[in-house]
C-alpha positions in Angstrom: 171.4 -57.5 82.3 168.0 -56.3 81.2 168.3 -54.3 78.0 166.3 -53.1 75.0 165.9 -55.2 71.8 169.0 -55.4 69.5 167.3 -53.2 66.8 166.7 -50.4 69.4 170.3 -50.5 70.4 171.3 -50.3 66.7 169.1 -47.2 66.4 170.4 -45.4 69.5 174.1 -46.2 68.7 173.7 -45.6 65.0 175.7 -48.7 64.1 175.3 -52.4 63.6 177.1 -54.4 66.3 180.2 -56.5 65.5 179.3 -59.9 67.0 181.8 -62.2 68.5 179.8 -65.3 67.6 177.0 -64.8 65.0 175.6 -68.3 65.8 174.7 -67.3 69.4 171.5 -65.3 70.3 172.3 -61.6 70.9 171.7 -61.9 74.7 174.4 -64.6 75.0 176.9 -63.1 72.7 179.4 -60.2 73.1 178.7 -57.3 70.7 180.6 -54.2 70.0 179.0 -51.0 68.6 181.5 -48.5 67.1 180.2 -45.0 66.6 181.6 -41.5 66.4 180.5 -38.0 67.1 182.1 -34.6 66.4 185.0 -35.2 68.8 185.2 -38.8 69.8 185.3 -42.4 68.6 183.3 -44.6 70.9 183.4 -48.4 71.2 180.6 -49.8 73.4 180.9 -53.5 74.1 177.9 -55.4 75.7 177.9 -58.9 77.1 174.3 -59.0 78.5 174.4 -62.6 79.9 177.5 -61.6 82.0 176.2 -58.2 82.9 179.2 -56.5 81.3 179.5 -53.1 79.7 182.7 -51.5 78.4 183.1 -48.1 76.9 186.3 -47.0 75.2 186.6 -43.4 74.1 189.2 -42.3 71.6 190.2 -38.9 70.3 188.8 -38.7 66.8 191.9 -37.2 65.3 194.8 -39.0 67.1 192.9 -42.3 67.9 194.4 -42.1 71.4 192.3 -43.7 74.2 191.2 -40.9 76.5 188.7 -42.8 78.6 188.1 -46.5 79.5 185.2 -47.8 81.5 184.6 -51.5 82.3 181.6 -52.4 84.4 181.1 -56.0 85.4 177.7 -55.8 87.2 175.3 -53.8 85.1 171.7 -54.8 86.0 169.9 -52.8 83.4 170.5 -50.6 80.3 167.8 -48.3 79.1 167.4 -45.8 76.3 166.5 -42.4 77.5 166.6 -40.6 74.2 167.0 -41.7 70.6 166.9 -38.9 68.1 169.0 -38.2 65.1 171.3 -35.7 66.8 170.8 -36.5 70.4 171.2 -40.0 72.0 171.3 -40.9 75.7 171.4 -44.2 77.6 171.2 -45.0 81.3 172.9 -47.8 83.2 172.0 -49.2 86.6 175.1 -50.6 88.1 176.2 -52.3 91.3 174.3 -54.3 93.9 173.7 -53.2 97.4 170.8 -53.2 99.8 171.4 -49.5 100.5 172.3 -47.9 97.2 172.7 -48.3 93.4 174.9 -46.5 90.9 173.1 -44.8 88.0 175.3 -43.7 85.0 173.8 -41.6 82.2 175.7 -41.5 79.0 174.9 -38.9 76.4 176.6 -40.2 73.2 175.3 -37.7 70.6 176.1 -34.9 69.9 179.2 -35.3 72.2 180.0 -37.6 75.1 178.8 -36.6 78.5 178.9 -38.9 81.6 176.8 -38.3 84.7 177.5 -40.8 87.6 175.2 -40.8 90.6 175.0 -43.0 93.7 171.4 -43.2 94.8 169.8 -44.7 97.9 167.3 -47.3 97.2 
């Protein structure tokens, strides 16, 4: 998976990742960013070497899981917007000669997910 530098991810997610193995370089490690907005708690787990991206969304008050996304073939993660009160990322997912999936995640001020299938 192609992705921004670790410091850029810390900035957009507004948190420092919990690393599975601090001795490994970020790209080869599994890292979890935990953040919250007005309504949700978000856990974003990245395993760049394995092209894996997981998003767990929990209700902020009840801590109940309301959404779970596990993607195993993310080609690229890019930051679209990184401002104090507005943050958005884009994922390029799936491999096909005819199409690709593009997922835009607004994480601040509240979660919004846009999923598009696009012809190449």
